[in-house]
KEDONU-422522 format. One record per residue: residue in one letter; x, y, z of N, C-alpha, C in turn. Coordinates in Angstrom, 1 decimal, decimal comma. Layout:
<rs>
A;X;Y;Z;X;Y;Z;X;Y;Z;
...
</rs>
This chain:
<rs>
M;0,8;-1,2;0,0;0,0;0,0;0,0;0,9;1,2;0,0;
I;0,4;2,3;-0,7;1,1;3,6;-0,7;0,5;4,4;0,4;
R;1,3;5,0;1,2;0,8;5,9;2,3;1,3;7,3;2,0;
A;0,4;8,2;2,0;0,7;9,6;1,9;0,3;10,3;3,2;
I;1,3;10,7;4,0;1,0;11,4;5,3;1,5;12,8;5,2;
Y;0,6;13,7;5,5;0,9;15,1;5,4;0,7;15,8;6,7;
E;1,4;16,9;7,0;1,2;17,8;8,1;0,9;19,2;7,7;
A;-0,1;19,8;8,4;-0,5;21,1;8,1;-0,8;21,9;9,4;
D;-0,6;23,2;9,3;-1,0;24,1;10,4;-2,0;25,1;9,8;
N;-3,2;24,9;10,1;-4,3;25,6;9,4;-4,2;25,4;7,9;
D;-4,0;26,5;7,2;-3,9;26,4;5,7;-2,4;26,4;5,2;
H;-1,5;26,2;6,1;-0,1;26,1;5,7;0,4;24,7;5,8;
Y;0,9;24,2;4,7;1,3;22,8;4,6;2,8;22,7;5,0;
L;3,1;21,8;6,0;4,5;21,7;6,5;5,3;20,6;5,9;
K;4,6;19,5;5,6;5,4;18,3;5,1;4,4;17,3;4,5;
I;5,0;16,6;3,5;4,3;15,4;3,0;5,3;14,3;2,8;
E;4,9;13,1;3,2;5,8;11,9;2,9;5,0;10,9;2,2;
V;5,4;10,4;1,1;4,7;9,4;0,4;5,7;8,2;0,3;
S;5,2;7,0;0,7;6,0;5,8;0,7;5,2;4,6;0,4;
G;5,9;3,5;0,0;5,3;2,2;-0,2;5,1;1,9;-1,7;
H;4,5;0,8;-1,9;4,1;0,3;-3,2;2,7;-0,1;-3,2;
A;1,9;0,3;-4,2;0,5;0,0;-4,3;0,2;-1,5;-4,4;
E;1,0;-2,2;-5,2;0,8;-3,7;-5,5;-0,6;-3,8;-6,1;
F;-1,0;-2,9;-6,9;-2,3;-2,9;-7,7;-2,1;-3,8;-8,9;
G;-0,9;-3,8;-9,5;-0,6;-4,6;-10,7;0,8;-5,0;-10,7;
E;1,1;-5,7;-11,8;2,5;-6,2;-12,0;3,5;-5,1;-11,9;
Y;4,7;-5,4;-11,3;5,7;-4,4;-11,2;6,1;-3,8;-12,6;
G;6,1;-2,5;-12,7;6,4;-1,8;-13,9;5,1;-1,5;-14,7;
K;4,0;-2,1;-14,3;2,7;-1,9;-15,0;1,6;-1,5;-14,0;
D;2,0;-1,0;-12,8;1,1;-0,7;-11,7;0,5;0,7;-12,0;
L;-0,8;0,8;-12,3;-1,4;2,0;-12,6;-1,4;3,0;-11,4;
V;-1,6;2,5;-10,2;-1,7;3,3;-9,0;-0,3;3,9;-8,7;
C;0,7;3,1;-8,8;2,1;3,5;-8,6;2,5;4,6;-9,6;
A;2,2;4,3;-10,8;2,5;5,2;-11,9;1,8;6,6;-11,7;
S;0,6;6,5;-11,3;-0,2;7,8;-11,1;0,5;8,6;-9,9;
V;0,8;7,9;-8,8;1,4;8,6;-7,7;2,7;9,1;-8,1;
S;3,5;8,3;-8,8;4,8;8,8;-9,2;4,7;10,1;-10,1;
S;3,8;10,0;-11,0;3,6;11,2;-11,9;3,2;12,4;-11,1;
I;2,3;12,3;-10,2;1,9;13,4;-9,3;3,0;14,0;-8,5;
M;3,8;13,1;-7,9;4,9;13,5;-7,0;6,0;14,1;-7,8;
F;6,4;13,5;-8,9;7,5;14,1;-9,7;7,1;15,4;-10,3;
G;5,9;15,6;-10,7;5,4;16,9;-11,2;5,5;17,9;-10,1;
F;5,1;17,5;-8,9;5,1;18,4;-7,7;6,6;18,8;-7,4;
M;7,5;17,8;-7,4;8,9;18,2;-7,1;9,5;19,1;-8,2;
N;9,2;18,8;-9,4;9,7;19,7;-10,5;9,1;21,1;-10,4;
A;7,8;21,2;-10,0;7,2;22,5;-9,9;7,8;23,3;-8,7;
L;8,1;22,6;-7,6;8,7;23,2;-6,4;10,1;23,7;-6,8;
D;10,8;22,8;-7,5;12,2;23,2;-7,9;12,2;24,4;-8,7;
A;11,3;24,6;-9,6;11,2;25,8;-10,4;10,9;27,1;-9,7;
L;10,2;26,9;-8,5;9,9;28,1;-7,7;11,1;28,7;-6,9;
N;12,1;27,9;-6,6;13,2;28,3;-5,8;12,8;28,8;-4,5;
E;11,9;28,2;-3,9;11,4;28,5;-2,5;12,2;27,6;-1,5;
D;12,1;27,9;-0,2;12,7;27,2;0,8;12,0;25,9;1,1;
V;12,2;24,9;0,3;11,5;23,6;0,4;12,6;22,5;0,3;
K;12,6;21,6;1,2;13,6;20,5;1,2;12,9;19,3;0,6;
I;13,6;18,7;-0,4;13,0;17,4;-1,0;14,0;16,3;-0,8;
R;13,5;15,2;-0,2;14,4;14,0;-0,1;13,7;12,9;-0,8;
Q;14,5;12,2;-1,6;13,9;11,1;-2,4;14,8;9,9;-2,2;
S;14,2;8,7;-1,9;14,9;7,5;-2,0;14,1;6,5;-2,8;
E;14,5;5,3;-2,9;13,8;4,3;-3,8;12,3;4,2;-3,6;
N;11,9;4,2;-2,4;10,4;4,0;-2,1;9,8;5,1;-1,2;
R;10,4;6,3;-1,2;10,0;7,3;-0,3;10,3;8,7;-0,8;
I;9,3;9,6;-0,8;9,5;11,0;-1,1;9,1;11,8;0,1;
T;9,9;12,7;0,6;9,6;13,6;1,7;9,8;15,0;1,2;
I;8,8;15,8;1,4;8,9;17,2;1,0;8,6;18,1;2,3;
I;9,5;18,9;2,7;9,3;19,7;3,9;9,3;21,2;3,4;
N;8,3;21,9;3,8;8,0;23,2;3,4;8,5;24,2;4,5;
H;9,6;24,9;4,2;10,1;25,9;5,2;9,7;27,3;4,7;
S;9,1;27,4;3,5;8,7;28,7;3,0;7,4;29,2;3,6;
G;7,1;30,4;3,4;5,9;31,0;3,8;5,0;31,3;2,5;
S;5,4;30,7;1,4;4,8;31,0;0,1;3,4;30,4;0,0;
K;2,5;31,3;-0,4;1,1;30,8;-0,7;1,1;29,9;-1,9;
Q;2,0;30,2;-2,9;2,0;29,4;-4,1;2,4;27,9;-3,7;
V;3,4;27,8;-2,8;3,8;26,4;-2,4;2,6;25,7;-1,7;
D;1,9;26,4;-0,8;0,7;25,9;-0,2;-0,3;25,5;-1,2;
D;-0,5;26,3;-2,2;-1,5;26,0;-3,3;-1,0;24,7;-4,0;
Y;0,3;24,5;-4,3;0,7;23,3;-4,9;0,5;22,1;-4,0;
Y;0,7;22,2;-2,8;0,4;21,1;-1,8;-1,0;20,7;-1,9;
E;-1,9;21,8;-1,9;-3,4;21,5;-1,9;-3,7;20,7;-3,2;
L;-3,2;21,2;-4,3;-3,4;20,5;-5,6;-3,0;19,0;-5,6;
V;-1,8;18,8;-5,1;-1,3;17,4;-5,0;-2,2;16,6;-4,1;
L;-2,6;17,1;-3,0;-3,5;16,4;-2,0;-4,8;16,1;-2,7;
V;-5,4;17,0;-3,4;-6,6;16,7;-4,2;-6,4;15,5;-5,1;
Q;-5,3;15,5;-5,8;-5,0;14,4;-6,8;-4,9;13,1;-6,0;
L;-4,1;13,1;-5,0;-3,9;11,8;-4,2;-5,2;11,3;-3,6;
K;-6,0;12,3;-3,1;-7,3;11,9;-2,4;-8,2;11,3;-3,5;
T;-8,2;11,9;-4,7;-9,0;11,4;-5,8;-8,6;9,9;-6,1;
L;-7,3;9,6;-6,2;-6,9;8,3;-6,4;-7,4;7,4;-5,2;
E;-7,3;7,9;-4,0;-7,7;7,1;-2,8;-9,2;6,8;-2,9;
E;-10,0;7,6;-3,5;-11,4;7,4;-3,6;-11,7;6,2;-4,5;
S;-10,9;6,0;-5,5;-11,1;4,9;-6,5;-10,3;3,7;-6,1;
Y;-9,2;3,9;-5,5;-8,2;2,7;-5,2;-7,8;2,7;-3,8;
G;-8,8;2,8;-2,9;-8,5;2,9;-1,4;-7,9;1,7;-0,8;
D;-7,9;0,6;-1,5;-7,2;-0,6;-1,0;-5,7;-0,5;-1,3;
F;-5,3;0,4;-2,1;-3,9;0,5;-2,6;-3,2;1,8;-2,2;
I;-4,0;2,8;-1,8;-3,4;4,1;-1,4;-4,2;4,7;-0,3;
Q;-3,5;5,2;0,7;-4,1;5,9;1,9;-3,5;7,3;2,1;
V;-4,4;8,3;2,2;-3,9;9,6;2,4;-4,4;10,1;3,8;
E;-3,5;10,5;4,6;-3,9;10,9;6,0;-3,2;12,1;6,5;
R;-3,9;12,9;7,3;-3,3;14,1;7,9;-2,7;13,6;9,3;
K;-1,5;14,0;9,5;-0,9;13,7;10,8;-1,2;14,7;11,8;
</rs>
């Protein structure tokens, strides 16, 4: 299962950590994993282009993004990513879980 755990203080997003493997389909052909990867890599690329105070850590099965900026645009990006991940959760809840810490 993929777990996306995020932290927020009111409308300011502090952190998101996405880890695991959906095991929805065969390795390399897993629709849920591909969707999450696409969402998260797009998010990281967008954050990188902003040059805000955001720390991105990536390993083989985990992405952690920590928001040190006070940027509303970064918070808006977090919100968009969470909408996308929660939409996947609605359809594939056995394979992805999104929760606020």
